[in-house]
Structures are given as structure tokens and as C-alpha cells.
LUMTI-431861 format. One record per atom (N, C-alpha, C, O): z, y, x; residue in three letters. Coordinates in steps of 0.2 Angstrom, whole numbers, plus 5000, padded with zeros to 4 digits. Layout:
# residues N
ZYXala/...
This chain:
# residues 314
588743455292met/589243435288met/589043395282met/588543415280met/589343355280lys/589143315274lys/589243365267lys/588843375263lys/589743405266trp/589843455261trp/589343485259trp/589243505253trp/588843505266ala/588343545264ala/587743515259ala/587443555256ala/587843455258leu/587343425255leu/587243455247leu/586743475244leu/587843465244ala/587743495237ala/587343565238ala/586843585234ala/587543605243thr/587243665244thr/586643665245thr/586243705242thr/586343615250leu/585643615253leu/585243585246leu/584743615244leu/585543535243ser/585143505238ser/585043555232ser/584443555230ser/585443595230ile/585243645225ile/584843695228ile/584443725224ile/584843715234val/584343765236val/583543735236val/583043765235val/583543665237leu/582943635238leu/582643625232leu/582043625232leu/583043605227ile/582743585220ile/582643655216ile/582343655210ile/582943725218met/582943785215met/582243805219met/581843845216met/582143785223gly/581343805226gly/580743775222gly/580143805222gly/580943715220ala/580343685216ala/580343695208ala/579943675205ala/581043725205ala/581143725198ala/580543775195ala/580343825197ala/580443735190asp/579943775184asp/580443825180asp/580843795176asp/580343895181arg/580743935178arg/580743925170arg/581243935166arg/580243895168ser/580043895160ser/580343825158ser/580043805153ser/580743785162trp/581043715161trp/581443725154trp/581843775153trp/581343675149ser/581743675144ser/581843595142ser/581443555142ser/582543585142phe/582743515140phe/582343495133phe/582143435133phe/582143535127leu/581943515122leu/581043495124leu/580743455121leu/580943545129asp/580043535131asp/580143465134asp/579843425132asp/580543445138gln/580543375142gln/580643325136gln/580343265136gln/581043345131leu/581243285126leu/580543275123leu/580243215123leu/580343315122val/579543305116val/578943285120val/578443265118val/579043315126lys/578443295133lys/578943265138lys/579243305141lys/578943195139pro/579343175144pro/578843185150pro/578243205150pro/579243195155ser/578843205162ser/578443135164ser/578443075161ser/578043155169ala/577543095171ala/578043045175ala/578643075176ala/577842995178glu/578142935182glu/578542975187glu/578243025190glu/579042955188lys/579542985194lys/579342945200lys/579442885199lys/579242965207lys/579142925212lys/579542885213lys/580042885209lys/579342835218gln/579842775219gln/580442805221gln/580442855224gln/581142765221ser/581642795222ser/581742775230ser/581642715232ser/581942805235gln/582042795242gln/582642735241gln/582542685245gln/583042735238arg/583642685238arg/583342625235arg/583442565238arg/583042615229thr/582942545226thr/582042525227thr/581842465227thr/581742585229gly/581042555230gly/580742535224gly/580242505224gly/580942555217gln/580642555212gln/580342615208gln/580642665208gln/579742605206ala/579542665201ala/579842675195ala/580142625192ala/579942745193gln/580142755186gln/579642725181gln/579042735181gln/579942695177pro/579642655171pro/579242715166pro/579542765164pro/578742695164gly/578442725159gly/578942755152gly/579442725150gly/578842815151glu/579342825145glu/578942835138glu/578442865138glu/579242815133pro/578842825127pro/578642905125pro/578842955128pro/578342895121lys/578042975118lys/578743015115lys/579242985113lys/578543085115gly/579143125111gly/579243105105gly/578843065102gly/579843135101leu/579943115094leu/579643155090leu/579643125084leu/579343225091val/579143255086val/578543305091val/578543315097val/578243335085asp/577543365090asp/577743435090asp/577543465085asp/578043475095gly/578143535096gly/578743555096gly/579143515092gly/579043605100leu/579743615101leu/580043645095leu/580643645094leu/579643685090gly/579943715084gly/580143655080gly/580643665076gly/579743585079gly/580043545076gly/580643495078gly/581043465074gly/580643495084leu/581343475086leu/581943505085leu/582543475084leu/581943575085leu/582443625083leu/582543615078leu/583143605077leu/582243615073gly/582343595065gly/582443525063gly/582343505057gly/582643475068ala/582643415066ala/583143385061ala/583743415061ala/582943355057lys/583443335052lys/583543255052lys/583243215056lys/583943235047glu/584043165048glu/583243125045glu/583243065046glu/582743165042lys/582143135040lys/581843125047lys/581643065049lys/581843165052asp/581543155056asp/581643105062asp/581243075066asp/582443095062ile/582643015064ile/582342955062ile/582142905065ile/582342965055gly/582042915051gly/581442885052gly/581242835053gly/580942945053leu/580342925054leu/580242915062leu/579742875064leu/580642925067phe/580642905072phe/580842825073phe/580642785077phe/581142815069lys/581542745070lys/580842695067lys/580642645070lys/580542725062lys/580042665059lys/579342685063lys/578842645062lys/579242725068gly/578542735072gly/578642725078gly/578242745082gly/579142675080leu/578942635086leu/578342595087leu/578142555083leu/578042605094lys/577442555096lys/577742495101lys/578242495104lys/577242455100ala/577542395104ala/577442395111ala/576842415114ala/578042385115val/578042385122val/578442315124val/578942295121val/578142285129gln/578542225129gln/579042225134gln/579042265138gln/579642195132ser/580142195136ser/580642135132ser/580542115127ser/581142115136leu/581642055134leu/582242075137leu/582342105142leu/582842045133gln/583542055135gln/583642035141gln/583241995143gln/584142075145pro/584542125143pro/584042195141pro/583442195143pro/584442245137ile/584042295134ile/583642325141ile/583942335147ile/583042335141gly/582542355146gly/582642445145gly/582942475141gly/582242465150val/582242535152val/581842575145val/582042625142val/581242545143glu/580942575138glu/581342575131glu/581242615127glu/581742525131glu/582042525124glu/582742565125glu/582942585120glu/583042585131glu/583542615133glu/583342695133glu/583842735131glu/582742715135ile/582542785133ile/582342805126ile/582342855124ile/582242735123ala/582042755114ala/582742765111ala/582742815107ala/583242725113ile/583842745110ile/584242805112ile/584642835108ile/583942825118gly/584242905122gly/583842955118gly/584143005116gly/583342945116gln/582843005113gln/583243025105gln/583443075103gln/583242955102ala/583542955096ala/584342985095ala/584443015090ala/584742965100val/585342995100val/585443055102val/585843085099val/585043085107ala/584943165109ala/584643215101ala/584843265100ala/584243185098ile/584143235093ile/584743235087ile/584743275082ile/585143185088glu/585843175084glu/586243225087glu/586443275083glu/586343225092ala/586743275098ala/586543355095ala/586943395093ala/586043365095phe/585743425093phe/586043445086phe/586343495085phe/585843395081asn/585943415075asn/586743415073asn/586843455069asn/587143385076arg/587843395076arg/588243445079arg/588743475077arg/587943465084phe/588343515088phe/587843575090phe/587743595095phe/587543615084gly/587443685085gly/586643695088gly/586443745090gly/586443625089gly/585743645094gly/585843665101gly/586443665104gly/585443685104glu/585343695111glu/585543775112glu/585443825108glu/586043785118tyr/586243845120tyr/585743885123tyr/585443865128tyr/585543945120lys/584943985123lys/585144025128lys/585244085128lys/585143985134asp/585244025141asp/584843995146asp/584943945150asp/584244015146glu/583843975152glu/584143975159glu/584143925162glu/584444035161thr/584644035168thr/585243985167thr/585143935171thr/585643985164leu/586143935165leu/586043865163leu/586443815165leu/585543855159thr/585243775158thr/585043755164thr/585243705166thr/584643795168thr/584343775174thr/584843755179thr/584743715184thr/585343795179tyr/585843795184tyr/586143725182tyr/586143675186tyr/586443725176val/586743645175val/586343585176val/586543525176val/585743605176asn/585143545178asn/585143535185asn/585043485187asn/585243585188leu/585143575196leu/585743535198leu/585643495202leu/586343555196val/586943525198val/587043465196val/587343415199val/586743445189gly/586643375185gly/586243345190gly/586543295193gly/585643355192lys/585143305196lys/585443305203lys/585343255206lys/585743345206thr/585943345213thr/586543275213thr/586543225217thr/586943275208val/587443215206val/586943155205val/587043105208val/586543165201ala/586143105199ala/585643075204ala/585443015205ala/585543115209glu/584943095214glu/585443045219glu/585242995222glu/586043055220val/586543005224val/586942955220val/587442935222val/586742945214ser/587142905209ser/586742835210ser/586242825214ser/587042785206asp/586742705208asp/586042695204asp/585742645205asp/585842735200arg/585142735197arg/584842775197arg/584642805192arg/584642815204pro/584242875205pro/583542875203pro/583142935202pro/583342815201glu/582642825199glu/582442845191glu/581842835189glu/582942855187leu/582942875182leu/582742945181leu/582742985186leu/582542975176thr/582343055176thr/582943085170thr/582943075164thr/583343115173tyr/583943135169tyr/583843205166tyr/583343235167tyr/584143215162arg/583843285158arg/584643305156arg/585043265153arg/584843365157phe/585443405155phe/585343455151phe/584943505153phe/585643465145ala/585643505140ala/586343535138ala/586743485138ala/586443605137ile/587043645135ile/586943635127ile/586343635125ile/587443625124leu/587543615117leu/587843685114leu/588343715117leu/587643705109asn/587843765106asn/588543765101asn/588443775095asn/589043745104ser/589643725101ser/590243745105ser/590243745111ser/590843775101arg/591343795105arg/591843755107arg/592343765110arg/591743685103glu/592143625105glu/592043595113glu/591543595116glu/592543585115gln/592443555123gln/592243475121gln/592643435118gln/591643465123asn/591343395123asn/590843395129asn/590543445131asn/590743335129ala/590143315135ala/590043245132ala/590443215129ala/589343215134phe/589043165131phe/588543135136phe/588343165141phe/588443065135ala/587943035140ala/587642985134ala/587942945130ala/586943005133ala/586542945128ala/586142905134ala/586042925140ala/586042835133pro/585542795137pro/584942835139pro/584642875135pro/584742805145gly/584042835147gly/584242905151gly/583742925154gly/584842935153gly/584742995156gly/584843055153gly/584843105156gly/585043055146tyr/585143105141tyr/585843125141tyr/586243095138tyr/585943185144ile/586643215145ile/586743285141ile/586343335141ile/587343285139phe/587443345135phe/588243375137phe/588643335139phe/588343445138val/588943465138val/588943535133val/588343565131val/589443545131thr/589443605126thr/589643665130thr/590043665135thr/589343725126ile/589743785130ile/590343795129ile/590643835133ile/590643765124gly/591443775125gly/591743735131gly/592243765134gly/591443675134leu/591843645139leu/591643695145leu/592043705150leu/590943725146leu/590843755152leu/591243805153leu/591343815159leu/591443855148lys/592043905147lys/592643885151lys/592943925155lys/592843825150thr/593443795152thr/593543775159thr/594143765161thr/592943775163leu/592843765170leu/592943815174leu/592843875173leu/593243795179lys/593443845184lys/592943855192lys/592943905196lys/592643805192asn/592043805198asn/591543755197asn/591443715192asn/591243755202glu/590443715202glu/590743625203glu/590543575201glu/591343625207ala/591543555208ala/591743535202ala/591543485200ala/592143565198glu/592343535192glu/591743525187glu/591743465185glu/591143565186leu/590643555183leu/590143465186leu/589943415183leu/590243485192ala/589843425196ala/590243355192ala/589943305189ala/590943355194gly/591343305191gly/591243285184gly/591143225183gly/591243335178val/591143315172val/590443285171val/590243245167val/589943325176leu/589143285174leu/589243215178leu/588843165177leu/589643215181ala/589543145186ala/589743085182ala/589543025181ala/590443115179his/590543065174his/590043055169his/589842995169his/589843075166glu/589243085160glu/588543025163glu/588242985160glu/588543045169val/587943005173val/588242935175val/587842885174val/588842935177ala/589142855177ala/589042825171ala/588842765172ala/589142845164his/589042815159his/588242785158his/588042735155his/587842825162val/587142795161val/587042755166val/586642705165val/587242765172thr/587042715177thr/587442645177thr/587242595180thr/587942635174gln/588442595172gln/588242545165gln/588442495164gln/587842575161lys/587542545155lys/588042535150lys/588042485146lys/588542575150his/589142575147his/588942565139his/589142515136his/588642605136met/588342605129met/588042535128met/588242495124met/587442525132leu/587042465132leu/587442395131leu/587242345128leu/587842405135lys/588142335136lys/588542335129lys/588542285126lys/589042375127thr/589342395121thr/589042365115thr/589342325111thr/588342405115leu/587842375110leu/587642305110leu/587542265105leu/587642285115gln/587242205116gln/587942155114gln/587842105112gln/588642175115arg/589242135113arg/589242155105arg/589642115102arg/588942195102ser/589142205095ser/588642155091ser/588142125092ser/589142155085thr/588742105079thr/588142115077thr/587842075074thr/587842185079ile/587142205077ile/586642155080ile/586142135077ile/586842155087leu/586342105091leu/586542035091leu/586141985092leu/587042015089ala/587341965089ala/586841895088ala/586841855092ala/586341905083asn/585941855082asn/585141865084asn/584741835081asn/585041905088val/584441945090val/584241905097val/584641905102val/583641885096ser/583441845103ser/583041895107ser/582941885113ser/582741945104glu/582441995108glu/582542055104glu/582442055098glu/582642105110phe/582842165107phe/582242215113phe/582342235119phe/581642225108ser/581142255112ser/580842305107ser/580942295101ser/580442355109leu/580042395104leu/579642365100leu/579542385094leu/579442315104ser/578942265098ser/579142235094ser/578842235088ser/579842205094ala/580342195090ala/580542235084ala/580542215078ala/580642295087met/580842355082met/580342365077met/580442395072met/579642355079asn/579242375076asn/579142325070asn/579042345064asn/579142275071lys/579242225067lys/579742235062lys/579642215056lys/580342245065asp/581042265059asp/581342335062asp/581842345066asp/580942375059pro/581342435060pro/582042455057pro/582342495060pro/582242415052gln/582942415050gln/583442405057gln/584042435058gln/583142355061leu/583542335066leu/583642405071leu/584242415074leu/583142425072phe/583242485078phe/583742545074phe/584142575077phe/583642555067ser/584042595064ser/584742575063ser/585142625063ser/584842515063asn/585542495064asn/585842505069asn/586442515069asn/585442505075val/585542515082val/585842575084val/586342585088val/585342635082ile/585542695083ile/586142725078ile/586542765081ile/586242705072asp/586742715069asp/587442695073asp/587942725073asp/587342625076ala/588042605079ala/588142655085ala/588642675086ala/587542665090ala/587642705095ala/587942775093ala/588342805097ala/587742815087thr/587942885087thr/588642885086thr/589042925088thr/588842825080asp/589542815078asp/589942795083asp/590542815083asp/589642765089met/590142755096met/590242815099met/590842825102met/589642865100leu/589642925103leu/590042975100leu/590343015103leu/590042975093phe/590343045091phe/590843035088phe/591243085086phe/591142965086glu/591642945083glu/592142915084glu/592742935084glu/592042855087lys/592442785089lys/592642805097lys/593142785099lys/592142825101gly/592142815108gly/592142755111gly/592242695108gly/592042755117leu/591842675122leu/592742655122leu/593242685121leu/592542595125asp/593142555127asp/593642595133asp/593242615138asp/594142615133lys/594442645137lys/594342625145lys/594442665150lys/594242565145glu/594142545152glu/593442555155glu/593342545161glu/593042575150leu/592442595153leu/592442675154leu/592042695158leu/592842715151glu/592942775152glu/593242785158glu/592942835162glu/593842745162phe/594142745167phe/593642715174phe/593742735180phe/593242675171glu/592642675175glu/592142725178glu/591942725184glu/591942765171ala/591542815172ala/591842875176ala/591542915180ala/592542885175asp/593042925180asp/592842915188asp/592642955191asp/593042855189thr/593042825195thr/592342825199thr/592342845205thr/591742805194tyr/591242825198tyr/591042885198tyr/590742915203tyr/591142925194gly/591043005193gly/591343035198gly/591043085201gly/591843025202ile/592143055206ile/591843035213ile/591843075218ile/591642975213glu/591242955218glu/590542985220glu/590343005226glu/590242995214phe/589543015214phe/589643095216phe/589243125220phe/590043125214ala/590343185215ala/590443205223ala/590343255226ala/590643155224tyr/590843155232tyr/590143145237tyr/589943175242tyr/589843095235arg/589143075238arg/588743145239arg/588543155244arg/588743195234ala/588343235233ala/588643305238ala/588343355239ala/589243295240gly/589643345244gly/589943395241gly/590043455244gly/590343375235tyr/590743415230tyr/591443395232tyr/591543345235tyr/592043435231his/592643405232his/592743375226his/592643395220his/593043315228pro/593343255224pro/593743265219pro/593743225214pro/594143315220asn/594543345215asn/594343375209asn/594643395205asn/593643385209gly/593343415203gly/593643405195gly/593843445192gly/593543335193leu/593543295188leu/594343305187leu/594543315181leu/594643285193arg/595443275191arg/595843355187arg/596143365183arg/595443395192asp/595743475189asp/595543485183asp/595943515180asp/594843475179tyr/594643475173tyr/595243435169tyr/595543465166tyr/595343375169leu/595743345167leu/596343365166leu/596643355161leu/596643405171ala/597343445171ala/597243495166ala/597643505162ala/596743535165thr/596643585160thr/596543565154thr/596643595149thr/596243495153leu/596243485146leu/596943455144leu/597043465138leu/597343425148gln/597943405146gln/598343465145gln/598743465140gln/598343505149ser/598743585145ser/598643605139ser/599043645136ser/597943585138gln/597643605131gln/597743565125gln/597743585120gln/598043505126glu/598143455122glu/598643475115glu/599143515116glu/598443465110gly/598643485104gly/598343565100gly/598243575095gly/598143595106thr/597843665103thr/597143665104thr/596743695099thr/596843635109ala/596143635109ala/595743595104ala/595943535103ala/595143615102asp/594643575098asp/594243545101asp/593743565104asp/594343475102ser/593943435106ser/593943345105ser/594443305107ser/593443325102leu/593343255102leu/593543215108leu/593643155108leu/593743245113phe/593943205119phe/594643175118phe/594843125122phe/595043205114phe/595643175112phe/595743115107phe/596243075106phe/595143105103ser/594943055099ser/594642995102ser/594742945100ser/594243005107thr/593642975108thr/593642945115thr/593142915117thr/594242965119his/594342955126his/595142925125his/595542935121his/595342895131pro/596042885133pro/596442945134pro/596242995135pro/597042925133ser/597542985132ser/597343015140ser/597342985145ser/597343085140thr/597243115144thr/597643115151thr/597543115156thr/598243115149ser/598843105154ser/598743035158ser/598843035164ser/598442985156glu/598342925159glu/597642925162glu/597642895168glu/597142965161arg/596542975164arg/596643015170arg/596443005175arg/597043075170leu/597343125174leu/597743065179leu/597543065185leu/598143025177gly/598642985183gly/597942955187gly/597942955194gly/597642925183arg/597142865187arg/596642915193arg/596542905199arg/596342965188ala/595943025192ala/596343045199ala/596043055204ala/596943055199lys/597243085204lys/597243015210lys/596943025216lys/597442965208gly/597442915212gly/596742905217gly/596742895223gly/596342905212val/595542885213val/595342945221val/595242935226val/595543015218ala/595243065222ala/595643065227ala/595343075233ala/596243055228ala/596743035233ala/596443005240ala/596643025245ala/595942965238arg/595642895243arg/595142935248arg/594842915253arg/595043005246tyr/594443045249tyr/594843085254tyr/594643145254tyr/595343065258thr/595643105263thr/595143145267thr/595343195270thr/594443115269glu/594043155273glu/593843215270glu/593543255274glu/593843225264ala/593443275259ala/593843335259ala/593543385256ala/594243345261ser/594743405260ser/594443465261ser/594643515257ser/593943475266lys/593643535266lys/593043535263lys/592643575265lys/592843495258phe/592243495254phe/592243555249phe/592843575247phe/591743585246pro/591943655243pro/591943645235pro/591643595232pro/592243685233tyr/592243695226tyr/591743745223tyr/591543735217tyr/591643795227leu/591043845226leu/591143885219leu/590743895215leu/591743905219thr/592143945213thr/591644015212thr/591444025206thr/591544055217glu/591144115216glu/590344095212glu/590044115208glu/590044035217arg/589344035214arg/589444015206arg/588944035203arg/589843975203phe/590043955198phe/590044015193phe/589744025188phe/590544065194arg/590644115191arg/590144175191arg/590044225187arg/589744165196ser/589044205196ser/588444185191ser/588044225189ser/588444105189arg/588044075186arg/588244085178arg/587844085174arg/588844085177met/589144085170met/588944155168met/588744165162met/589244205172gly/588944275169gly/589344295162gly/589944285162gly/589044315159ala/589244335152ala/589244285146ala/589344295140ala/589044215149ala/589044165144ala/589644165140ala/589644125135ala/
């Protein structure tokens, strides 16, 4: 049955998973080129080198480290629209800022591996499976989840603790994956005044004008952590997220159910969702309508017990 895909995918990935895997290790030492996607037939583009030399350096990253990265870009040929190399470079810089602002990485290797297995199961059936996606837990009690360009995705421990099952986790991660697949931040940046008069946005161009890249990163972080995306893009991410979770074999009500929890906490919970996203009630109403289309998925799993066992004492 189709719903078994989620279970089978996680079993297969767990068999090959490196138990020493770390999001930060992957960030500073990007993985080798990914094999060609069976869906697109395209090879994973080469990724720029890591931002700092070593795990300890990234854990203590400050604004000066981000500044050094902005000025240290090497030439890579690319033209607008924003290419994948540029997308990953932006994502890496934003990833460091996410760690800085939200308490660094949550120290639980087992839980981090689990979140990655669920996230990558969803990403593999998304519209951009050729990207290398990386998922990390932020050490913040605030409920939040973010997606930086290039496949860098974050969820706070505070949000994880509010979830009831794996289908909800898959729905939340799939929403963030959708922001990456639909290039929501990149498209917003390209329409911004920062790039209004720029004829070429490439790493080679940034090498000649580091201030331009600095301005782009400032705009990206402001968009992600302060202002939020256009509400229609958030609605689109909800729609695609429900679809991606369904493709992976999860019950499509997962995201809807989490939004219902979030709505019940409005006014009491500490979350940027309330200021950077459309009204939760409107999101929930739309999500209910989208999820209701998947009538044949009524028996797809929620995987409540597996989620509880993985969360443990977190």
C-alpha cells in the first residue's frame, strides 16, 4: 500500500545513516555531489566550501564570521535567475544567523537523526529532490521553523514538543521544504530593490562587490526572522507541503492538525509564526480544504507511537 512508503523510506535511510551525522558537520563540510535525480535526470550542482574551518568555529560563530564569509566568496560562473551555487551560498550564511539567533544546535544526536530521516523522506518526493537537504533542531523553546535557500531547514525544540505524531512533523517539515522547492525567498529577493539594477547576480559578481552580497544576506535574514514572506507564498507552502507529505505516505492532515494546535495557543504561546505568517485561522481554514481533497488517504498513518518513542525525554 502507498502509505507504507513513509515507513519503508525511513527504514532504508536508517540502514545507511551515519550515526555520527551532524548538521553542523555537513554545513562546514558539504557532502559530495548527489547522484542524478531519478525524477529530473540532473546532477546535484557542486556546493561552495564551508563557512568556517571546524565544528567549534561554527558553534561560536558571531557577526564577524558572517562578515568574513560575505567577503570571502570565490568566482563561480552563473547568471540570473539566481543559480544553485548562489542559492546555497545564501543559505549557508542564513544558516549561521539562525544558529546565532536561536540558541545554537539542540544537542540530541538521536533526535536530530530522526528529524533528518523524516525530512529527507519528504524531500525525496518533493519537486526538487536533486538538492541536498539538511535539517537541524534549534535550541529554543519558542515555536518556530525556518527554511533557508539551498535546502537548509530548521525546527526548534519548542515546536517539536508541541507535535503529537510523525505526520504532524512531516507536515511541518514539508511546508519548509516547499519554500525551498518553490524558491520563495529567492523570488522575493529578485523582486526587491536590492537587485533592481543588478544585471548579474553571481558569486563572481559578489567577489567584485562584496557589499551587494552583504545587502542580500541582510535582506534575507530580515525577511526570514522579522518580516516574513508574502502571505500567498505561505499559503502555497502549506498546499505543497500537504502534497509532499501525502506523496511520502503520511496522513495529509498532519500540517492541518499542527495549525489547529497553534491556533489554540494564539495569545499565549511564544512564536514568531504569529507575526511572520498569515493569521493562523486563515491558514487552518485553507489547510482543511486542501487536506480534504485526499479522500483516498484516510488510512494513511499518523505514526504516533513512533514519534513519542523518538522524542523520549527531549
